[in-house]
C-alpha positions in Angstrom: -6.5 -3.4 19.0 -6.9 -0.1 17.6 -10.4 1.9 16.9 -11.1 0.6 13.4 -10.2 -3.1 14.4 -12.7 -2.9 17.2 -15.2 -1.2 14.7 -15.0 -4.0 12.4 -15.1 -6.6 15.1 -17.9 -5.4 17.3 -20.3 -3.2 14.7 -19.7 -5.3 11.4 -19.7 -8.5 13.0 -16.7 -9.3 10.6 -13.1 -10.0 10.8 -10.6 -11.2 8.2 -13.4 -12.8 6.0 -11.8 -11.9 2.8 -12.5 -9.0 0.0 -16.1 -7.6 -0.4 -17.7 -8.1 -3.8 -16.3 -5.5 -6.4 -13.1 -4.8 -4.6 -13.8 -0.8 -4.7 -12.9 1.9 -2.4 -15.4 4.7 -2.9 -14.9 8.5 -2.0 -17.3 11.2 -2.2 -17.3 14.9 -1.5 -20.5 16.5 -0.3 -19.8 19.9 -1.7 -23.0 21.1 -3.8 -25.2 18.1 -2.6 -28.1 18.0 -0.2 -28.0 15.3 2.7 -30.7 13.1 0.6 -28.7 13.1 -2.5 -25.6 12.5 -0.8 -27.1 9.4 1.0 -28.7 8.4 -2.3 -25.2 8.1 -4.1 -23.9 6.1 -0.9 -27.0 3.7 -1.6 -26.8 3.4 -5.1 -23.1 2.1 -4.8 -24.1 -0.2 -1.9 -21.8 1.4 0.5 -22.1 -0.3 3.9 -19.6 2.0 6.0 -18.9 5.7 5.5 -15.3 7.0 6.8 -15.6 10.6 7.4 -11.7 11.6 7.2 -12.3 15.3 8.0 -9.9 16.1 10.9 -12.7 18.3 12.5 -16.4 16.7 11.4 -18.2 20.1 11.5 -19.9 21.8 8.4 -21.5 24.9 7.9 -23.4 23.2 5.5 -26.9 21.9 6.9 -26.7 18.0 7.6 -23.0 17.6 7.4 -21.9 17.8 10.6 -20.8 14.4 12.5 -24.2 13.6 14.5 -26.3 14.7 11.6 -24.7 12.7 8.8 -24.3 9.8 11.2 -27.9 9.6 11.9 -28.9 10.2 8.2 -26.9 7.5 7.0 -27.6 5.3 10.2 -31.1 5.4 9.0 -30.5 3.9 5.8 -28.5 0.8 7.4 -24.8 2.7 6.5 -22.7 2.8 9.4 -20.6 6.0 10.1 -17.2 6.0 11.4 -14.9 9.1 12.1 -11.2 8.7 11.0 -9.8 11.9 12.6 -6.1 10.9 12.3 -6.6 10.8 8.6 -8.0 14.3 8.5 -5.4 16.9 6.9 -4.0 18.8 9.7 -4.9 22.4 10.5 -1.8 23.8 9.5 -1.7 22.5 6.1 -5.2 23.5 5.4 -4.6 27.2 6.3 -1.3 27.0 4.2 -3.4 25.7 1.2 -6.0 28.4 1.6 -3.5 31.3 2.0 -1.3 30.1 -1.0 -3.6 27.9 -3.0 -0.6 25.4 -3.8 -2.1 22.2 -3.9 1.1 20.4 -5.0 2.8 21.4 -1.7 -0.4 20.7 0.1 -0.5 17.2 -1.3 3.4 16.7 -0.6 3.0 17.7 2.9 -0.1 15.6 3.5 1.7 12.8 2.0 4.6 13.2 4.5 1.9 13.3 7.4 0.5 10.0 6.3 3.9 8.5 6.7 3.1 8.9 10.2 -0.3 7.0 10.0 0.5 3.9 8.9 -1.2 2.0 11.4 -4.5 3.8 10.6 -3.7 3.2 7.0 -3.4 -0.3 7.5 -6.6 -0.6 9.9 -8.8 1.3 7.0 -7.4 -1.1 4.6 -8.6 -4.0 7.0 -12.0 -2.1 6.8 -12.0 -2.0 3.0 -11.2 -5.6 2.7 -14.2 -6.4 5.1 -17.1 -4.3 3.5 -17.7 -1.7 1.0 -16.5 1.8 2.1 -16.6 5.1 0.9 -14.3 7.8 2.2 -16.2 11.2 3.1 -14.9 14.8 3.0 -16.1 18.3 1.9 -14.7 18.9 -1.6 -16.5 18.0 -4.8 -13.5 17.9 -7.0 -11.4 14.9 -5.6 -8.2 16.7 -7.3 -8.2 19.3 -4.6 -9.0 17.0 -1.5 -6.7 14.9 0.8 -9.0 11.8 0.3 -7.3 11.3 -3.1 -4.2 10.8 -1.2 -5.8 8.4 1.3 -7.2 6.3 -1.3 -4.2 6.0 -3.3 -2.1 5.0 -0.2 -4.6 2.4 0.6 -4.4 1.1 -3.2 -0.9 1.3 -2.8 -0.8 -1.0 0.4 -3.4 -3.3 -0.9 -1.7 -4.9 -3.9 -4.7 -6.7 -4.7 -6.0 -4.7 -7.4 -8.2 -2.4 -5.4 -10.1 0.1 -7.3 -10.7 3.6 -6.2 -13.7 5.2 -7.4 -14.5 8.9 -6.8 -18.4 9.4 -6.6 
């Protein structure tokens, strides 16, 4: 049993009990937000689990490093999970910073995701059991790898999962 399956079983107390109401997968970028505003957006959308998809969950922005954001959301009844394997690899991040070629970045990230099928299926299992939101830095989902993750989860879902970028 992998990490996400254990998380579903032991933290949420749910397993294989059908889709959540609304059938949404949310994504959010914290760029430009204060922690309070960030958490309020999650609460407004009834998010139950915040899935951090940064490879390295550290931030120069106050309040958004792993332990800080985990504490902030836990205080509001939202569970936190770090999905390191879905983070964009360092080499890809460095290359896109250097050349600004997001098309190439997304193509290469999609190739990387091909090696993470088990992690993606586990994420889908989580999404099927609770209201989940993928978190990364970028405000504009158009320049963030979380759009690729969400798209891939929707593709493997095949049950009309709707992706909403907060």
